[in-house]
C-alpha positions in Angstrom: 101.2 99.2 154.8 102.6 95.7 154.0 103.7 93.0 156.3 107.4 94.1 155.7 106.4 97.7 156.7 104.7 96.6 159.9 107.5 94.4 160.8 110.0 97.3 160.4 107.8 99.7 162.3 107.6 97.2 165.2 111.3 96.7 165.2 111.7 100.6 165.2 109.5 100.9 168.3 111.3 98.1 170.3 114.4 100.0 169.3 113.1 103.2 170.8 111.9 101.5 173.9 115.3 100.0 174.4 116.8 103.4 174.0 114.6 104.8 176.5 115.5 102.2 179.0 119.1 102.8 178.4 118.4 106.5 179.3 117.4 105.4 182.6 120.0 105.7 185.2 121.1 103.3 187.8 118.8 104.9 190.5 115.7 105.1 188.2 116.0 108.6 187.1 116.1 110.2 183.7 119.6 110.7 182.1 120.6 113.5 179.7 122.7 112.1 176.8 123.3 108.9 178.6 124.8 110.7 181.8 123.3 110.5 185.3 122.0 113.7 186.7 124.3 115.8 189.3 121.8 115.0 191.9 122.1 111.1 191.1 125.8 111.4 191.0 125.9 113.1 194.3 123.5 110.7 195.8 125.8 107.8 194.5 128.9 109.4 195.9 127.5 110.0 199.4 126.3 106.4 199.6 129.8 105.3 198.7 131.6 107.7 201.2 129.1 106.4 203.8 130.0 102.7 203.1 133.7 103.4 203.0 133.4 105.3 206.3 131.6 102.2 208.0 134.0 99.8 206.7 136.9 102.0 208.0 135.3 102.6 211.2 134.5 98.8 211.8 138.1 97.8 210.8 139.9 100.4 213.1 137.5 99.5 216.1 138.1 95.7 215.4 141.9 96.0 215.0 142.1 98.3 218.1 139.6 96.6 220.3 141.0 93.1 219.5 144.8 94.2 220.3 143.7 95.8 223.5 141.2 93.0 224.9 142.3 89.8 223.4 145.6 88.8 225.1 145.9 85.3 223.9 143.6 84.5 220.9 141.9 81.1 221.0 138.8 79.6 219.7 136.6 81.3 222.0 136.5 84.6 224.1 136.8 84.6 227.8 133.9 86.7 229.6 136.5 89.3 230.7 137.7 89.6 226.9 133.9 89.8 225.9 133.2 92.4 228.5 136.5 94.6 227.3 135.5 94.2 223.7 131.8 95.5 224.4 133.3 98.3 226.5 135.9 99.3 223.8 133.3 99.2 220.9 131.1 101.3 222.8 133.7 104.0 223.5 134.7 104.2 220.0 130.9 104.6 219.1 130.3 107.2 221.7 133.6 109.2 220.6 132.5 108.9 216.9 129.2 110.3 217.8 130.6 113.3 219.9 133.0 114.3 217.1 130.5 113.8 214.3 128.0 116.2 216.3 130.9 118.7 217.0 131.9 118.7 213.2 128.2 119.2 212.3 127.9 122.2 214.6 131.0 123.7 213.5 129.9 123.4 209.9 126.6 124.7 210.6 128.2 127.9 212.5 130.2 128.4 209.1 127.2 128.3 206.8 
């Protein structure tokens, strides 16, 4: 083969490698025709839902506990405000765990 043929073959090989890299999805698995697998999509959806749930929980707790515990906002918290906030957050976390465990048990009973 001539030098031009070698360059063409090398160029084609690099293009095939780039195509294979494009076929890899965001999670590192193989894609079929450029689309992520159903498993990869479910994993991504679950991760996004977990992130959204955590953000919503944080915002709700922050808002409700701040409203309940901080009577006059200032540059620092008093010890009673700090104690109130700690207890408030603990109650929300505990309540969320109880509700989550009950929901899981209910779902398992319907399986």
